[in-house]
MDAnalysis code that builds the backbone (N, CA, C; Angstrom):
import MDAnalysis as mda
import numpy as np

u = mda.Universe.empty(705, n_residues=235, atom_resindex=np.repeat(np.arange(235), 3), trajectory=True)
u.add_TopologyAttr("name", ["N", "CA", "C"] * 235)
u.add_TopologyAttr("resid", np.arange(1, 236))
u.add_TopologyAttr("resname", ["MET", "GLY", "ILE", "LEU", "TYR", "ILE", "VAL", "PRO", "THR", "PRO", "VAL", "GLY", "ASN", "LEU", "GLU", "ASP", "ILE", "THR", "LEU", "ARG", "ALA", "LEU", "ARG", "VAL", "LEU", "LYS", "GLU", "SER", "ASP", "LEU", "ILE", "LEU", "ALA", "GLU", "ASP", "THR", "ARG", "THR", "THR", "GLY", "LEU", "LEU", "LEU", "LYS", "HIS", "TYR", "ASP", "ILE", "HIS", "ASN", "GLN", "LEU", "LEU", "SER", "HIS", "HIS", "LYS", "PHE", "ASN", "GLU", "HIS", "GLY", "THR", "THR", "GLY", "GLY", "ILE", "VAL", "GLU", "ARG", "LEU", "ARG", "SER", "GLY", "GLN", "THR", "ILE", "ALA", "LEU", "VAL", "SER", "ASP", "ALA", "GLY", "THR", "PRO", "GLY", "ILE", "SER", "ASP", "PRO", "GLY", "PHE", "PHE", "LEU", "VAL", "ARG", "GLU", "ALA", "VAL", "SER", "ALA", "GLY", "ILE", "GLU", "VAL", "GLN", "CYS", "LEU", "PRO", "GLY", "ALA", "THR", "ALA", "PHE", "VAL", "PRO", "ALA", "LEU", "VAL", "SER", "SER", "GLY", "LEU", "PRO", "ASP", "ASP", "ARG", "PHE", "CYS", "PHE", "GLU", "GLY", "PHE", "LEU", "PRO", "GLN", "LYS", "LYS", "GLY", "ARG", "GLN", "THR", "ARG", "LEU", "THR", "SER", "LEU", "ALA", "ASN", "GLU", "GLN", "ARG", "THR", "MET", "VAL", "PHE", "TYR", "GLU", "SER", "PRO", "TYR", "ARG", "LEU", "VAL", "LYS", "THR", "LEU", "THR", "GLN", "LEU", "SER", "GLU", "VAL", "LEU", "GLY", "ALA", "ASP", "ARG", "ARG", "ALA", "CYS", "VAL", "ALA", "ARG", "GLU", "ILE", "SER", "LYS", "LEU", "HIS", "GLU", "GLU", "CYS", "ARG", "ARG", "GLY", "THR", "LEU", "SER", "GLU", "LEU", "VAL", "ALA", "HIS", "PHE", "THR", "SER", "THR", "PRO", "PRO", "ARG", "GLY", "GLU", "ILE", "VAL", "ILE", "VAL", "VAL", "ALA", "GLY", "CYS", "ASP", "ALA", "PRO", "SER", "HIS", "LYS", "HIS", "GLN", "ARG", "GLU", "GLN", "GLU", "ASP"])
u.atoms.positions = np.array([
    [94.859, 122.307, 85.111],
    [96.141, 121.603, 85.081],
    [95.929, 120.130, 84.724],
    [96.859, 119.581, 83.931],
    [96.799, 118.172, 83.606],
    [97.574, 117.349, 84.623],
    [97.814, 116.102, 84.294],
    [98.560, 115.196, 85.164],
    [99.675, 114.543, 84.355],
    [100.847, 114.467, 84.948],
    [101.954, 113.734, 84.349],
    [102.040, 112.375, 85.031],
    [101.857, 111.322, 84.254],
    [101.961, 109.957, 84.775],
    [103.319, 109.374, 84.400],
    [104.009, 108.802, 85.372],
    [105.253, 108.074, 85.126],
    [104.866, 106.600, 85.094],
    [105.038, 105.963, 83.932],
    [104.490, 104.619, 83.726],
    [105.602, 103.596, 83.500],
    [105.801, 102.678, 84.449],
    [106.779, 101.604, 84.244],
    [106.324, 100.654, 83.139],
    [107.269, 100.178, 82.353],
    [106.977, 99.210, 81.293],
    [107.833, 97.962, 81.514],
    [107.459, 96.836, 80.938],
    [108.167, 95.578, 81.201],
    [109.657, 95.638, 80.890],
    [110.443, 94.985, 81.749],
    [111.887, 94.869, 81.484],
    [112.178, 93.629, 80.658],
    [111.185, 92.767, 80.505],
    [111.354, 91.546, 79.723],
    [110.020, 91.069, 79.194],
    [109.398, 90.199, 79.940],
    [108.108, 89.630, 79.557],
    [107.045, 90.719, 79.452],
    [106.371, 90.793, 78.305],
    [105.379, 91.849, 78.089],
    [104.166, 91.725, 79.016],
    [104.020, 90.583, 79.687],
    [102.921, 90.437, 80.636],
    [103.192, 91.176, 81.943],
    [104.434, 91.629, 82.120],
    [104.790, 92.331, 83.354],
    [104.407, 93.804, 83.289],
    [103.144, 94.075, 83.015],
    [102.634, 95.438, 83.002],
    [101.296, 95.417, 83.719],
    [100.999, 96.456, 84.463],
    [99.773, 96.455, 85.258],
    [98.569, 96.886, 84.423],
    [97.410, 96.484, 84.890],
    [96.170, 96.896, 84.227],
    [96.015, 98.412, 84.278],
    [96.445, 99.004, 85.375],
    [96.361, 100.465, 85.499],
    [97.266, 101.148, 84.484],
    [98.468, 100.594, 84.291],
    [99.386, 101.188, 83.320],
    [98.776, 101.162, 81.923],
    [98.154, 100.059, 81.557],
    [97.520, 99.957, 80.243],
    [96.388, 100.975, 80.103],
    [95.610, 101.147, 81.154],
    [94.516, 102.118, 81.095],
    [95.047, 103.541, 80.926],
    [96.095, 103.876, 81.693],
    [96.666, 105.221, 81.598],
    [97.221, 105.477, 80.204],
    [97.908, 104.489, 79.632],
    [98.463, 104.654, 78.293],
    [97.355, 104.848, 77.251],
    [96.241, 104.156, 77.435],
    [95.115, 104.291, 76.503],
    [94.446, 105.657, 76.620],
    [94.343, 106.176, 77.847],
    [93.571, 107.390, 78.089],
    [94.386, 108.679, 77.989],
    [95.708, 108.581, 77.946],
    [96.536, 109.795, 77.909],
    [96.398, 110.522, 76.580],
    [96.550, 111.825, 76.626],
    [96.529, 112.628, 75.397],
    [97.821, 112.457, 74.610],
    [98.899, 112.115, 75.325],
    [100.212, 112.005, 74.694],
    [101.068, 111.038, 75.495],
    [101.861, 110.237, 74.787],
    [102.818, 109.340, 75.435],
    [104.226, 109.779, 75.050],
    [105.037, 110.057, 76.038],
    [106.435, 110.419, 75.816],
    [107.270, 109.158, 75.881],
    [108.043, 108.870, 74.843],
    [108.777, 107.616, 74.759],
    [110.269, 107.867, 74.578],
    [111.084, 107.089, 75.292],
    [112.534, 107.169, 75.130],
    [112.909, 106.796, 73.702],
    [112.302, 105.732, 73.178],
    [112.469, 105.323, 71.783],
    [111.078, 104.955, 71.266],
    [110.559, 105.734, 70.335],
    [109.189, 105.504, 69.856],
    [109.029, 104.144, 69.182],
    [110.116, 103.603, 68.619],
    [110.031, 102.285, 67.981],
    [109.813, 101.191, 69.022],
    [110.565, 101.265, 70.119],
    [110.421, 100.275, 71.193],
    [109.046, 100.366, 71.831],
    [108.632, 101.582, 72.167],
    [107.315, 101.760, 72.779],
    [106.207, 101.396, 71.802],
    [106.440, 101.666, 70.527],
    [105.445, 101.324, 69.510],
    [105.135, 99.841, 69.485],
    [106.142, 99.010, 69.694],
    [105.929, 97.560, 69.732],
    [105.060, 97.162, 70.922],
    [105.316, 97.788, 72.071],
    [104.514, 97.510, 73.265],
    [103.062, 97.929, 73.045],
    [102.865, 99.124, 72.500],
    [101.504, 99.623, 72.273],
    [100.773, 98.747, 71.251],
    [101.482, 98.319, 70.217],
    [100.866, 97.457, 69.210],
    [100.434, 96.131, 69.823],
    [101.260, 95.607, 70.715],
    [100.948, 94.332, 71.361],
    [99.639, 94.420, 72.137],
    [99.392, 95.576, 72.753],
    [98.178, 95.754, 73.550],
    [97.101, 96.566, 72.819],
    [97.291, 96.729, 71.506],
    [96.304, 97.402, 70.669],
    [95.966, 98.795, 71.197],
    [97.011, 99.527, 71.543],
    [96.851, 100.905, 72.011],
    [97.276, 101.843, 70.898],
    [96.387, 102.735, 70.528],
    [96.663, 103.687, 69.453],
    [96.662, 105.090, 70.048],
    [97.841, 105.638, 70.203],
    [97.947, 106.930, 70.860],
    [99.124, 107.704, 70.272],
    [99.087, 109.014, 70.460],
    [100.149, 109.852, 69.923],
    [101.434, 109.652, 70.713],
    [102.535, 109.456, 70.000],
    [103.848, 109.278, 70.614],
    [104.731, 110.482, 70.311],
    [105.530, 110.874, 71.303],
    [106.511, 111.940, 71.119],
    [107.831, 111.473, 71.708],
    [108.911, 111.639, 70.954],
    [110.234, 111.229, 71.416],
    [110.700, 112.137, 72.557],
    [111.113, 111.525, 73.648],
    [111.610, 112.283, 74.811],
    [112.717, 111.453, 75.458],
    [113.964, 111.869, 75.272],
    [115.094, 111.096, 75.779],
    [116.175, 112.036, 76.296],
    [117.282, 111.466, 76.780],
    [118.300, 112.269, 77.452],
    [118.981, 113.276, 76.531],
    [118.887, 113.065, 75.218],
    [119.550, 113.975, 74.292],
    [118.668, 115.164, 73.883],
    [117.360, 115.065, 74.143],
    [116.491, 116.183, 73.746],
    [115.609, 116.702, 74.872],
    [115.708, 116.104, 76.076],
    [114.771, 116.451, 77.139],
    [114.847, 117.923, 77.557],
    [116.014, 118.528, 77.474],
    [116.121, 119.936, 77.855],
    [115.407, 120.837, 76.840],
    [115.308, 120.348, 75.609],
    [114.622, 121.137, 74.592],
    [113.130, 120.896, 74.526],
    [112.678, 119.706, 74.895],
    [111.258, 119.366, 74.762],
    [110.456, 119.609, 76.037],
    [111.120, 119.670, 77.181],
    [110.399, 119.736, 78.451],
    [109.526, 120.977, 78.577],
    [110.019, 122.119, 78.102],
    [109.231, 123.347, 78.212],
    [107.870, 123.224, 77.536],
    [107.861, 122.677, 76.326],
    [106.601, 122.506, 75.603],
    [105.689, 121.492, 76.265],
    [106.286, 120.446, 76.848],
    [105.491, 119.430, 77.542],
    [104.822, 120.031, 78.773],
    [105.566, 120.838, 79.520],
    [104.989, 121.488, 80.702],
    [103.830, 122.390, 80.307],
    [103.959, 123.083, 79.181],
    [102.863, 123.940, 78.722],
    [101.636, 123.114, 78.364],
    [101.828, 121.961, 77.766],
    [100.699, 121.070, 77.467],
    [100.017, 120.640, 78.759],
    [100.815, 120.323, 79.766],
    [100.262, 119.928, 81.056],
    [99.499, 121.093, 81.697],
    [100.039, 122.285, 81.582],
    [99.356, 123.477, 82.102],
    [97.990, 123.660, 81.448],
    [97.906, 123.294, 80.170],
    [96.652, 123.489, 79.433],
    [95.619, 122.406, 79.741],
    [96.016, 121.406, 80.553],
    [95.052, 120.406, 80.978],
    [95.239, 119.027, 80.377],
    [96.280, 118.836, 79.588],
    [96.472, 117.527, 78.975],
    [96.989, 116.496, 79.993],
    [96.647, 115.250, 79.746],
    [97.177, 114.128, 80.517],
    [98.291, 113.499, 79.694],
    [99.476, 113.420, 80.280],
    [100.645, 112.932, 79.554],
    [101.292, 111.787, 80.323],
    [101.661, 110.729, 79.604],
    [102.336, 109.571, 80.200],
    [103.778, 109.519, 79.714],
    [104.687, 109.316, 80.635],
    [106.105, 109.165, 80.299],
    [106.520, 107.713, 80.490],
    [107.118, 107.123, 79.457],
    [107.654, 105.767, 79.568],
    [109.107, 105.770, 79.098],
    [109.875, 104.782, 79.561],
    [111.215, 104.554, 79.029],
    [111.169, 103.250, 78.249],
    [112.301, 102.839, 77.708],
    [112.312, 101.602, 76.921],
    [111.930, 100.392, 77.769],
    [112.326, 100.415, 79.034],
    [112.013, 99.305, 79.935],
    [112.195, 99.766, 81.376],
    [111.303, 99.312, 82.247],
    [111.416, 99.666, 83.654],
    [110.752, 100.988, 83.984],
    [111.156, 101.559, 85.107],
    [110.552, 102.792, 85.613],
    [111.357, 104.011, 85.176],
    [110.751, 104.954, 84.479],
    [111.467, 106.175, 84.083],
    [112.077, 106.867, 85.294],
    [113.262, 107.427, 85.089],
    [113.955, 108.115, 86.174],
    [114.968, 107.243, 86.874],
    [114.828, 105.914, 86.773],
    [115.792, 104.999, 87.384],
    [116.800, 104.601, 86.308],
    [117.920, 105.337, 86.257],
    [118.936, 105.170, 85.204],
    [118.335, 105.330, 83.810],
    [117.278, 106.103, 83.715],
    [116.603, 106.414, 82.455],
    [116.124, 107.861, 82.516],
    [115.780, 108.458, 81.379],
    [115.236, 109.818, 81.401],
    [113.980, 109.889, 82.266],
    [113.775, 111.028, 82.891],
    [112.580, 111.199, 83.705],
    [112.728, 112.249, 84.784],
    [113.894, 112.262, 85.435],
    [114.082, 113.183, 86.554],
    [113.867, 114.638, 86.155],
    [114.455, 115.064, 85.044],
    [114.393, 116.478, 84.652],
    [112.952, 116.921, 84.417],
    [112.194, 116.106, 83.698],
    [110.795, 116.454, 83.426],
    [109.981, 116.474, 84.705],
    [110.174, 115.495, 85.568],
    [109.438, 115.455, 86.835],
    [109.749, 116.695, 87.667],
    [111.011, 117.067, 87.725],
    [111.396, 118.240, 88.508],
    [110.737, 119.506, 87.972],
    [110.738, 119.660, 86.658],
    [110.149, 120.857, 86.062],
    [108.629, 120.869, 86.232],
    [107.999, 119.702, 86.127],
    [106.548, 119.629, 86.321],
    [106.186, 119.965, 87.760],
    [106.940, 119.428, 88.709],
    [106.695, 119.725, 90.124],
    [106.875, 121.219, 90.393],
    [107.911, 121.800, 89.814],
    [108.166, 123.239, 89.997],
    [107.038, 124.086, 89.435],
    [106.366, 123.568, 88.404],
    [105.262, 124.302, 87.784],
    [103.926, 124.036, 88.481],
    [103.955, 123.255, 89.551],
    [102.738, 122.983, 90.294],
    [101.839, 121.937, 89.659],
    [102.406, 121.128, 88.780],
    [101.623, 120.109, 88.077],
    [101.647, 118.804, 88.869],
    [100.521, 118.128, 88.909],
    [100.438, 116.858, 89.626],
    [101.230, 115.781, 88.882],
    [102.073, 115.074, 89.632],
    [102.865, 113.979, 89.074],
    [102.516, 112.706, 89.827],
    [102.136, 111.676, 89.087],
    [101.838, 110.385, 89.688],
    [102.733, 109.318, 89.062],
    [103.460, 108.603, 89.919],
    [104.302, 107.506, 89.427],
    [103.614, 106.190, 89.756],
    [103.296, 105.429, 88.732],
    [102.653, 104.142, 88.937],
    [103.669, 103.119, 89.433],
    [103.274, 102.234, 90.335],
    [104.178, 101.144, 90.722],
    [104.281, 100.136, 89.585],
    [105.425, 99.509, 89.480],
    [105.564, 98.540, 88.397],
    [106.984, 98.070, 88.213],
    [107.271, 97.594, 87.026],
    [108.528, 96.898, 86.753],
    [109.750, 97.790, 86.912],
    [110.776, 97.221, 87.515],
    [112.107, 97.810, 87.520],
    [113.093, 96.670, 87.747],
    [114.261, 96.733, 87.139],
    [115.141, 95.561, 87.107],
    [115.812, 95.252, 88.439],
    [116.161, 96.281, 89.221],
    [117.017, 95.993, 90.360],
    [116.285, 95.320, 91.520],
    [114.977, 95.489, 91.637],
    [114.264, 94.883, 92.761],
    [114.254, 93.352, 92.675],
    [113.839, 92.740, 91.551],
    [113.913, 91.277, 91.503],
    [115.338, 90.745, 91.602],
    [116.312, 91.489, 91.063],
    [117.707, 91.052, 91.173],
    [118.161, 91.046, 92.624],
    [117.817, 92.086, 93.355],
    [118.194, 92.192, 94.767],
    [117.530, 91.101, 95.595],
    [116.238, 90.917, 95.412],
    [115.502, 89.955, 96.232],
    [115.953, 88.523, 95.961],
    [116.228, 88.199, 94.693],
    [116.616, 86.829, 94.344],
    [118.095, 86.542, 94.567],
    [118.879, 87.561, 94.916],
    [120.321, 87.378, 95.086],
    [120.673, 86.517, 96.291],
    [119.812, 86.510, 97.292],
    [120.128, 85.803, 98.522],
    [120.959, 86.636, 99.484],
    [121.256, 87.875, 99.104],
    [122.006, 88.788, 99.965],
    [121.019, 89.644, 100.767],
    [121.448, 90.203, 101.898],
    [120.526, 90.993, 102.726],
    [119.863, 92.110, 101.917],
    [118.535, 92.203, 102.017],
    [117.833, 93.234, 101.260],
    [117.005, 94.150, 102.155],
    [117.269, 94.090, 103.482],
    [116.551, 94.997, 104.379],
    [117.105, 96.412, 104.290],
    [118.379, 96.521, 103.927],
    [119.012, 97.829, 103.706],
    [119.926, 97.679, 102.494],
    [119.821, 98.601, 101.547],
    [120.661, 98.518, 100.352],
    [120.853, 99.907, 99.776],
    [121.849, 100.043, 98.903],
    [122.049, 101.302, 98.192],
    [122.092, 101.007, 96.695],
    [121.393, 101.819, 95.938],
    [121.353, 101.659, 94.489],
    [122.336, 102.638, 93.866],
    [123.335, 102.116, 93.159],
    [124.389, 102.944, 92.583],
    [124.224, 103.159, 91.081],
    [123.267, 102.481, 90.455],
    [123.065, 102.643, 89.019],
    [124.312, 102.245, 88.241],
    [124.584, 102.973, 87.158],
    [125.788, 102.720, 86.361],
    [126.984, 103.459, 86.974],
    [128.097, 102.784, 87.126],
    [129.324, 103.452, 87.562],
    [129.819, 104.366, 86.451],
    [130.514, 105.457, 86.795],
    [131.114, 106.292, 85.749],
    [132.031, 105.437, 84.875],
    [131.997, 105.664, 83.566],
    [132.818, 104.848, 82.673],
    [134.297, 105.189, 82.770],
    [134.602, 106.462, 82.988],
    [136.006, 106.879, 83.037],
    [136.262, 107.768, 84.245],
    [136.054, 109.062, 84.084],
    [136.349, 110.017, 85.149],
    [135.484, 109.755, 86.382],
    [136.143, 109.598, 87.516],
    [135.434, 109.401, 88.773],
    [135.095, 107.963, 89.095],
    [135.425, 107.042, 88.194],
    [135.068, 105.637, 88.418],
    [135.785, 105.055, 89.634],
    [137.107, 105.207, 89.669],
    [137.875, 104.641, 90.775],
    [137.516, 105.308, 92.096],
    [137.259, 106.615, 92.048],
    [136.861, 107.338, 93.262],
    [135.550, 106.794, 93.803],
    [134.595, 106.549, 92.896],
    [133.302, 106.007, 93.328],
    [133.472, 104.623, 93.943],
    [134.263, 103.784, 93.295],
    [134.491, 102.437, 93.815],
    [135.142, 102.480, 95.196],
    [136.158, 103.312, 95.336],
    [136.862, 103.419, 96.614],
    [135.937, 103.903, 97.720],
    [135.014, 104.797, 97.371],
    [134.084, 105.341, 98.373],
    [133.134, 104.275, 98.910],
    [133.014, 103.148, 98.178],
    [132.100, 102.079, 98.588],
    [132.801, 100.969, 99.370],
    [134.100, 101.126, 99.603],
    [134.869, 100.068, 100.248],
    [134.331, 99.706, 101.626],
    [133.826, 100.695, 102.358],
    [133.328, 100.447, 103.710],
    [131.805, 100.488, 103.796],
    [131.133, 100.413, 102.646],
    [129.667, 100.415, 102.633],
    [129.142, 99.113, 103.241],
    [128.314, 99.221, 104.280],
    [127.807, 98.037, 104.965],
    [126.498, 97.519, 104.364],
    [125.825, 98.355, 103.591],
    [124.580, 97.907, 102.962],
    [124.888, 97.117, 101.683],
    [123.962, 96.266, 101.291],
    [124.078, 95.588, 100.010],
    [124.062, 96.627, 98.895],
    [124.929, 96.472, 97.908],
    [125.058, 97.445, 96.817],
    [124.499, 96.875, 95.515],
    [123.830, 97.725, 94.763],
    [123.219, 97.304, 93.505],
    [123.722, 98.199, 92.379],
    [124.176, 97.577, 91.291],
    [124.703, 98.307, 90.137],
    [124.019, 97.824, 88.858],
    [123.896, 98.717, 87.886],
    [123.544, 98.329, 86.528],
    [124.840, 98.284, 85.725],
    [124.908, 97.387, 84.745],
    [126.120, 97.321, 83.937],
    [125.826, 96.758, 82.554],
    [126.651, 97.165, 81.614],
    [126.600, 96.634, 80.255],
    [127.306, 95.276, 80.235],
    [126.840, 94.339, 79.409],
    [127.544, 93.044, 79.327],
    [128.980, 93.196, 78.848],
    [129.254, 94.257, 78.096],
    [130.597, 94.468, 77.560],
    [131.573, 94.951, 78.625],
    [131.076, 95.503, 79.723],
    [131.945, 95.988, 80.795],
    [131.829, 95.150, 82.061],
    [131.050, 94.071, 82.017],
    [130.788, 93.304, 83.232],
    [132.064, 92.754, 83.861],
    [132.895, 92.077, 83.087],
    [134.105, 91.474, 83.645],
    [135.029, 92.548, 84.217],
    [135.168, 93.657, 83.513],
    [135.998, 94.765, 83.999],
    [135.481, 95.270, 85.340],
    [134.163, 95.452, 85.441],
    [133.578, 95.977, 86.677],
    [133.716, 94.974, 87.813],
    [133.447, 93.703, 87.546],
    [133.601, 92.687, 88.583],
    [135.045, 92.606, 89.059],
    [135.992, 92.727, 88.129],
    [137.415, 92.696, 88.481],
    [137.772, 93.876, 89.378],
    [137.297, 95.058, 89.018],
    [137.587, 96.246, 89.832],
    [136.924, 96.160, 91.205],
    [135.699, 95.651, 91.246],
    [135.031, 95.461, 92.532],
    [135.811, 94.482, 93.395],
    [136.341, 93.433, 92.779],
    [137.136, 92.444, 93.495],
    [138.399, 93.071, 94.078],
    [139.028, 93.941, 93.302],
    [140.258, 94.597, 93.761],
    [139.996, 95.543, 94.923],
    [138.869, 96.227, 94.894],
    [138.565, 97.225, 95.924],
    [137.896, 96.604, 97.151],
    [136.972, 95.679, 96.918],
    [136.170, 95.129, 98.006],
    [136.695, 93.794, 98.531],
    [137.523, 93.136, 97.750],
    [138.035, 91.822, 98.144],
    [137.482, 90.719, 97.263],
    [138.347, 89.818, 96.852],
    [137.969, 88.759, 95.913],
    [136.933, 87.802, 96.482],
    [136.863, 87.716, 97.822],
    [135.943, 86.768, 98.448],
    [134.597, 87.390, 98.818],
    [134.385, 88.636, 98.402],
    [133.099, 89.297, 98.703],
    [131.978, 88.604, 97.936],
    [130.883, 88.285, 98.620],
    [129.758, 87.614, 97.975],
    [129.021, 88.577, 97.046],
    [128.568, 88.029, 95.923],
    [127.882, 88.865, 94.936],
    [126.952, 88.002, 94.085],
    [126.169, 88.665, 93.276],
    [125.250, 87.980, 92.375],
    [125.137, 88.805, 91.100],
    [125.152, 88.142, 89.971],
    [124.926, 88.798, 88.682],
    [123.614, 88.263, 88.114],
    [122.658, 89.155, 87.956],
    [121.369, 88.785, 87.359],
    [121.317, 89.389, 85.967],
    [120.930, 88.601, 85.000],
    [120.853, 89.122, 83.639],
    [119.587, 88.628, 82.951],
    [119.170, 89.386, 81.966],
    [117.978, 89.042, 81.191],
    [116.765, 88.781, 82.089],
    [116.582, 89.645, 83.086],
    [115.480, 89.478, 84.039],
    [114.140, 89.470, 83.309],
    [113.330, 88.487, 83.642],
    [111.983, 88.314, 83.088],
    [111.983, 87.984, 81.600],
    [113.121, 87.524, 81.085],
    [113.205, 87.114, 79.689],
    [113.453, 85.605, 79.607],
    [113.467, 85.084, 78.401],
    [113.561, 83.650, 78.182],
    [114.823, 83.049, 78.788],
    [115.959, 83.752, 78.659],
    [117.236, 83.212, 79.131],
    [117.689, 83.872, 80.432],
    [116.749, 84.132, 81.314],
    [117.073, 84.760, 82.600],
    [118.062, 83.896, 83.375],
    [119.039, 84.567, 83.996],
    [120.055, 83.857, 84.775],
    [120.392, 84.648, 86.023],
    [120.591, 83.935, 87.123],
    [121.007, 84.554, 88.379],
    [122.218, 83.767, 88.880],
    [123.401, 84.315, 88.687],
    [124.645, 83.621, 89.021],
    [125.193, 84.189, 90.330],
    [125.349, 83.319, 91.335],
    [125.805, 83.745, 92.656],
    [127.185, 83.168, 92.947],
    [127.965, 83.886, 93.773],
    [129.283, 83.403, 94.150],
    [130.127, 84.539, 94.694],
    [131.418, 84.306, 94.856],
    [132.321, 85.390, 95.240],
    [132.639, 86.216, 93.990],
    [133.174, 87.399, 94.193],
    [133.531, 88.233, 93.047],
    [134.552, 87.525, 92.157],
    [135.511, 86.836, 92.765],
    [136.525, 86.139, 91.953],
    [135.891, 85.008, 91.151],
    [134.938, 84.296, 91.742],
    [134.252, 83.222, 91.022],
    [133.439, 83.775, 89.859],
    [132.811, 84.914, 90.075],
    [132.012, 85.513, 89.012],
    [132.898, 86.035, 87.883],
    [134.059, 86.588, 88.227],
    [135.012, 87.025, 87.204],
    [135.413, 85.835, 86.339],
    [135.733, 84.723, 86.976],
    [136.163, 83.534, 86.236],
    [135.042, 83.011, 85.335],
    [133.825, 82.972, 85.860],
    [132.711, 82.444, 85.080],
    [132.435, 83.292, 83.845],
    [132.316, 84.612, 84.041],
    [131.940, 85.457, 82.907],
    [133.107, 85.760, 81.972],
    [134.338, 85.461, 82.413],
    [135.476, 85.525, 81.501],
    [135.420, 84.359, 80.520],
    [135.057, 83.192, 81.024],
    [134.974, 82.011, 80.172],
    [133.642, 81.915, 79.434],
    [132.619, 82.583, 79.959],
    [131.287, 82.573, 79.340],
    [130.816, 84.012, 79.174],
    [131.180, 84.663, 78.088],
    [130.812, 86.068, 77.889],
    [129.294, 86.269, 78.011],
    [128.887, 87.266, 78.804],
    [127.459, 87.465, 79.055],
    [126.766, 88.232, 77.935],
    [125.460, 88.089, 77.890],
    [124.621, 88.868, 76.983],
    [123.477, 89.470, 77.786],
    [122.867, 90.495, 77.222],
    [121.657, 91.051, 77.813],
    [121.904, 92.103, 78.876],
    [120.818, 92.548, 79.476],
    [120.878, 93.567, 80.526],
    [121.387, 92.939, 81.817],
    [122.233, 93.687, 82.541],
    [122.921, 93.148, 83.714],
    [122.613, 93.957, 84.967],
    [122.364, 93.247, 86.078],
    [122.308, 93.861, 87.405],
    [123.312, 93.128, 88.287],
    [124.185, 93.877, 88.946],
    [125.159, 93.304, 89.879],
    [124.721, 93.640, 91.300],
    [124.656, 92.637, 92.148],
    [124.322, 92.834, 93.555],
    [125.512, 92.363, 94.381],
    [126.021, 93.234, 95.253],
    [127.236, 92.919, 96.010],
    [126.967, 93.098, 97.499],
    [127.406, 92.144, 98.296],
    [127.230, 92.229, 99.745],
    [128.013, 93.408, 100.305],
    [127.487, 94.004, 101.355],
    [128.206, 95.061, 102.048],
    [129.338, 94.467, 102.886],
    [130.208, 95.331, 103.375],
    [131.299, 94.854, 104.213],
    [130.751, 94.544, 105.606],
    [131.472, 93.744, 106.355],
    [131.066, 93.426, 107.721],
    [131.135, 94.684, 108.567],
    [130.228, 94.795, 109.515],
    [130.250, 95.952, 110.411],
    [131.552, 95.954, 111.202],
    [132.180, 97.118, 111.375],
    [133.430, 97.174, 112.145],
    [133.198, 96.748, 113.589],
    [134.195, 96.114, 114.174],
    [134.064, 95.656, 115.552],
    [134.067, 96.839, 116.508],
    [133.555, 96.603, 117.717],
    [133.547, 97.674, 118.721],
    [134.967, 98.117, 119.049],
    [135.902, 97.129, 119.044],
    [137.295, 97.458, 119.327],
    [137.839, 98.399, 118.270],
    [137.547, 98.087, 116.992],
    [138.031, 98.926, 115.904],
    [137.428, 100.324, 115.990],
    [136.150, 100.401, 116.380],
    [135.495, 101.697, 116.505],
    [136.154, 102.518, 117.617],
    [136.464, 101.860, 118.736],
    [137.104, 102.581, 119.843],
    [138.480, 103.092, 119.441],
    [139.230, 102.247, 118.655],
    [140.543, 102.683, 118.200],
    [140.445, 103.907, 117.302],
    [139.388, 103.948, 116.442],
    [139.198, 105.104, 115.564],
    [138.861, 106.343, 116.389],
    [138.050, 106.150, 117.431],
    [137.641, 107.285, 118.268],
    [138.822, 107.833, 119.042],
    [139.718, 106.928, 119.520],
    [140.903, 107.353, 120.251],
    [141.860, 108.105, 119.345],
])
């Protein structure tokens, strides 16, 4: 049996990759890439010459069977996404599940992912949090937002710059305009920004200053209900 390595890649600065990740990419028999052009640039930067195979959300159901067979035959395969850790709002879960079901060893290397630095630098409580990824664009969006109205943990979302103001506005309507939040964008890149404030303040800022780049939204949880309120609910 071979080994499937899940390899995080930089979300911005190309120096944000571990020595172990570089070694695994060099030694693997095959590298599965979300976009071979993007991964090709990373490999070229580190002078890594290895076979690339396209593996993304549109073809993973068709390619996974053959990949599992390669792993069964003893090959070492590395899975990368365009940026960050595969499986976190990126392709990866389906292949990992099928490899595990086939009894193949899966190792996920520690490394870059966007939401951790955004959460830690937000200034909001990070001892307990929930990662919500991308909100549904249409069906189920309002239901998901409403379900988070009483969430006491800090909430983390990924968002497109084109939908940021819409999402912040909806969060403000559901959670309250004065809820504390932080928008981190272009993490580990030249124009990295971490904008903190209330949801209403963030709506105003990004309405007047349209954002660019990859976005992480961090929102404070609601205050814990009082003991009196809890007793009233129990009664």
